[in-house]
N, C-alpha and C positions, 0 to 999 in steps of 0.2 A: 642651326641656321639651315633652312631647307628651301630650295627653289620650287616654284609652283610648276613650271613647265620647262622642258629642255628644248632649246632652240638650236638650229643649225649654226655651225661656226665655220668661218672661212679663214684660213691662215694667210698672212701676208709676209713676204720676204723682201727686205729692202737692203740695199748696199749703197754706200757713199764713199767717195775718195776724199781724204782730208789732206790738204796741203797748205803750207804757209811758209813764207821766207821772210827774212829780215836782214838788213845790212847793218853791221856794227857802226855805231856813230850817228845813225839817223835819229832825229828828234822824236821823243815819245812822251805822251802825257797820260796821266791816270788820275782819277778822282777817288778819294778814300774817305770813309766816314769815321774811322776810329784810329788813333795812333797806337796800333798794336801790331804784333808779329804773330798772326795766327798760324803761320806755316810751321813754326816750331812747337806751338801748342803748350809746351811746358811752362813758358814764361813769356807772355805777350804784353807785358805791362810797360816795356821800355820802347817808346815810340822812336827813339833815335836809332834803334837797331834795324829799322826798315820793316816793310810788310811783304811777306812772301806769298805769292798766289800761284795758281795753276791755270790761269785764264787762257793760256795757249798750250794747254796740255803738257806743260813743263814747269817746274818750280823756278820762279824768277821774281825779282823785286818788282813790286807793283808800279813803281815810278818809271820803269823801263817798258811798260806794256802800253801800247797806243790804243787802249780801250777804256771807256768810262767804267770804273769799278768801285763798288762799295764793299767793304769787308767788316764783318763783326768777328772779333777774335774770341778766344776761349775765356779770357779774363772777364770781358763784358758779358758773355753768355752765361757764365757762372754767377757773377756778381748780381746781375739783374734777373736771373732765373728765366732766361729766354729759352723756351723749350719747343715752340711750334710756330707755324707761320703767322698765326694771329698775333703772337708776341713779336716776331721778327719785323713785321711791317712798321712798328713804331720806331725802328732804328734805320730803316732803309728808305732813302728819299726816292720819290717817283715810283714807289712800289705799293701795290694794293692787293688786298686779300678779300675775297667774297666767299663766305662759308655759311650755308644754311644747313647742309649735311655733308658728310665726307664725299658722297658721290658727285656733288655739285661744287666742289672746291674750284674756285676760279682765281688764278694768279695773273696780275697785270703789271706791266712796266710801262711807264709813260702813258697810261690810259689805254693800253692795248692788251686785250685778253679776250679770248673767244670761247672758253669752255664754260658755258652757262647751263641753263635748264635743258634737260632732255637732249643733250648732245653727247651721249656716251661714246659714240664712235668718231667724234671729231677731235683732231689733235689740238692741244693747247698751244697758245702762242709763246709761252714761256717754257723752255726746256728745263727739267730738273734732273740733276745728276747726284746720286748718293754714293760717295766713295768711288766715283768714276763710272758708275753704272746708271744708264738712262732709265727713267721711270716712265712707262708708257701712258699712264693715267695720272692726272694731277691729284686725284683722291688718294693715291697710294702714299702720299706724303702729308696726309691730314693728321696723322697721329703725332704724339710727342716724340722728341728726340732727347737723348742724353749722351754724356761723354763726347761732346762736340769739340772739335779742334777749331773750326771756323765756318762761317757762312760767307760765300762770295756771290755777289750779284753783278752780272755783266749786262749793262744797258745797251739797247740797240740790237739790230740783227746780228746773229752770230752763226749764220749758215755756213761760213767758210770752214769752220772746224767742227761744228756741232749739228749740222744738218738742217732740214727744212722746218723742224719743230721749234725753232728758236727765233721766230720772226721778231718778237719783242725783246728777247734777251735770253739769258740763261742763269740758272741758280745752281751753285755747287754747295753741297752739304758734306763736309769732311769730318769724320770722326777721328778720335785719338787712336794712334797706332799702339800696338804692344810695345813695351819697353823692356830692355835688358836690365834696368834698374828696378828692384822691387818697390812697389808702392800700392797704396790703397786710399780710397776716398769714400766718405759716407755723408749723407746729408738728409735732414728731415725738415719739412716746412709746413706751417699751418697759416691759415688766413681767413678772411671773411668769406661768406657764402659756403662755409663748410669745407674750405679748401684744405687738402692734406696731400703731401707728396713725400715719397721716400725714394732715394736713388743712391747708388753706390757703384764702385768699380774696384777691381783688383788687377794688378799686372805684375809681371816678373818673368825671369828666365826659367825655362824648363831644361835647356842645355846652354851653358854659358856661352855667350856670343854667337850661338847658332840657332836657337829656337826660343821664342818668347810667346807668352800667353796674355790675353786680356779678356776679362769677363766684366760685363756691366749689366745692370738691371734697374728698372724703375717701376713705380706705381704712383698714380695720381688720381685724385677725385675732387670734383667741385660740384656743389649744388647748383641748381638752375636759378635763373633770375626772372622767370615768367611764371607766377603762380597760376595753377590751373584750379579754378573754383569747383570743378566737377568732382575731382577726387583728391584735392589737396596735394597733388604732385607739382613739381617744378619743371618747366621746360627750359631748354638752353643749358642743361647740365653737361658734364663731361667726365668720362672715366677712361683711363687707359693703363696698360701695363706692357712691359716688353723686356726682352733679354737679348743680349748680343754677345757672341763669342768670337774671338779672333786668334789667329796664329800667325806669327811672323818668323819666317825661316831665312837665314842668311848663311847658306852653306859655304859660300865663298865671298870674297870682298866685292865682287862685281855682279853678284846674283842675289836678288831678294824676292821672296814669295810670300804673299799675304792672302790668307783665307779668312772670310767673314761669313758668319751665319746669324740671321736675325729672326726672331719670333715675336710678334706684337699683336695685341688685341685692343679694341676700342669700342666703347659704348657711348652713344651720343644722343640723348633726348633733345631733339632739335627744336629750332625756333618755330613758333606759331605766329601767324599774323595777328596783330592786336587791333580789335575794332575800337577805335577811339570815339569819344563822345562827339567829335566834330564830324565823324563819318557814321551816319545812321541811315542805313538803307531801309526806307519806310516800307517798301513793298514786302521784303523778307520779314521785317519785324511784324507786320500785320498778319502774314500767313502763320508765323510762329505763335503769335498771340492767340489766333483762332484755334490752334492746336494745343494750347495750354502751356506754351513755352515763352520765355522772355529772352530776347536777343541781348546778349551782354554788351554793355558799353563800358569803356574804361577811360583812362586818361594817360597822358604821355609819361607820367612818373610811375604810377602803380603798375601799368601794363598787365592787367588781368586777362586771362583767357578762360574759355569754358568749352572744353572739347571732351567727348565721351569715348574717344578711341585712342590708339597708340600713335605717337608721333616721335619716332626715334630711328636710329641707324646703328648697325653693328658691323664692324670691319675686322678682318683678320689679314695679316701679312706674314708670309714665310718666304725668306729669300736667302740665297747663298751666292757668293762671288769669290773669284780668285784673280789676283793680279800678279803677274811675273814681270820683273824689270831686270834686264840683262844688259850690262854695259860691256862693250867690246872695244878694246883699245884701237883707236884710229878710225873706228866705224860709227861710234856713237852708242845710243841706247835703244834697245828693242823692248817694246811693252806689249803684253797681252792681258786683256781684261775680259773675263768670262762671267756672265751673270745669269741667274735664273730667279724669277719672282712669281709668286702666286698671291693674288690679292682678291678678296671678296668683300662685297658690301651688300648687306640686306637692309632694306628700308621699309618702314611702316609709316603711313600717313593717314590721318583723319582729314580727308581732303575737303570736307565741307566747313571745317574749322568752327563748328557749333556743337551743341549738345544733342543735335538731331541724329537719328540713325539714318543718315543719308549716304555718305561715302566714307565709311569708317575703315575700309581696308583697301588702300591704294598704295602701291609701291613696286619695288623691283628687287631682283637679285642679280648683281653683277659679279662675274668671275673673270678675272684677267690673269692669263698665263703668258709669261714673256721670257724668251731666251735671247741673249745678245752676246755677240762676240766682237771685240775690237782688237785690231792689230795695228801698231804704228811704229815708226822708226824716227828717231831724232838724231840729227847729225851732232858731232862734237860741239860743245859750247866754246865760245871765245874765238871762233874762226871768222874770217871776213864775211862769209855767208853762212847763215844758219837756216835749217829747213826741218820741217816735220811733215811726214806723209804717212798715210795708212788707209785702212778700210774698216767699215763697220757693217755688221750683219745683224738684223733683228727679225725675230719671228714672234708675232703676238697673236693670241687667240682671245677675243673678247666675247663673252656670252652674256646676254642681257635677257632676263625673263621678267616681264612686267605683268601686273595683275590689277584688277579693279573689281570691287564688290559694291553694288548698289543696295542700300538698306531699305527697310520698309517705309521710311519717311522721306525718301528721295523726292517724291512729288511735292512735298512742302518746300524743300530747299530750292528745287528747280522750277517751281510754279507749274508743275505738270498737272493737268486737270484730272488725271485718273491715276489712282494708286494701283490699279490692276495692271498697269503696264509693267510693273516690277513685282511679279508674284514670287511666292516661296519656291526655291529651287533646291532639289536634293536634300530636303529636310531642314534646310537652314534659311534664314531670312534673306531676302534680296537676291540679286543675280550677280554672279561672278563672271567677269569677262576677261579671260587671259589675253594679254597682248604679247605676241611673240615678236621679238626684235633682236636681230643679231647684227653686229656691226664689226667690220674688220678694223683693227687699229694699225697705225702707221708708225714708223720710226724715222 
């Protein structure tokens, strides 16, 4: 995975103060989607036990939280094999996912979502937090997940506790913690379109009651659903793999330290526009016919495409985080969450979407590096007044290198009267125009 050009990068540092108070006995209402208890993760099948969430940065029963919440617990996630946002949206009301390639993942709540095409440096409207760590680009969560404890969706603005990037709401992805009770799981699945998936995990103590380990890994592959008549490949396929390691240390009864490391890769032969029989651009068809080509027409069911270039995306994610929870008698709980993430996405696009050598190399290389630090203090529970306060620091560096190459037949596709406008350059066909663009990211 290699970028074409290196662009200038500007860092951004942002800080926010997080405060909230609640009075015991005040009415509170919450909405939930599944009668489960994802907070415990070990057994969330008993709806009577209640649903534990961290919607206000502390574990509490969902029915006491005055926020519209939807929760998918571990039992449902495992039983229905929900592993990515494309799957999650089927269980989440008022939640939408738009995904053509990982770089352009757009999450929306109640119809609000602003991370669309060519908006690499624009913040999304839905904040995503993985094990308490904010993800600066929504494409960073386009990959599959495994070993999940729950998915929580908070609808409506959540800026009080989670900052300006939660205009539409926030999504929490919580993975299972290491356990001091030994255990292991393994699962293999197959399905239509060549679907195959293998995943498993193992957990147990390294030092009794003091240090526990959890390791999990997965591999998944699915063939595409858009046949490409040019080379018999399929578009809209998906392949991913990942491994996560965790350590949980409890040196004392009032101190817990959790360390998480993640390594994930994804290959995504993306969707190509389908030229249907009801859409027949006569002018382009005539120009292609004059050059000896037939513009493909398909139908809504078969969805054939005919492109002569690559249309795919590759992503890589490497991240590490550490969380410290320290409870002090009479003072409450102090929490520190430190995270570092590096995400890259390399895209290729045959941007004329035909078998012409017109724009067969159009894409970008995105590299996101993010460091975040959160500190917060929570007052003792069960008091007449409860409060949470803290600060958040984020430094993000987003580098975007875009490129475009015009092929020898660009004049046919664009109705250019002269093919000489795009001569051979540097021994290769067409003209490559690097587009340099660097955008600072915000937290």
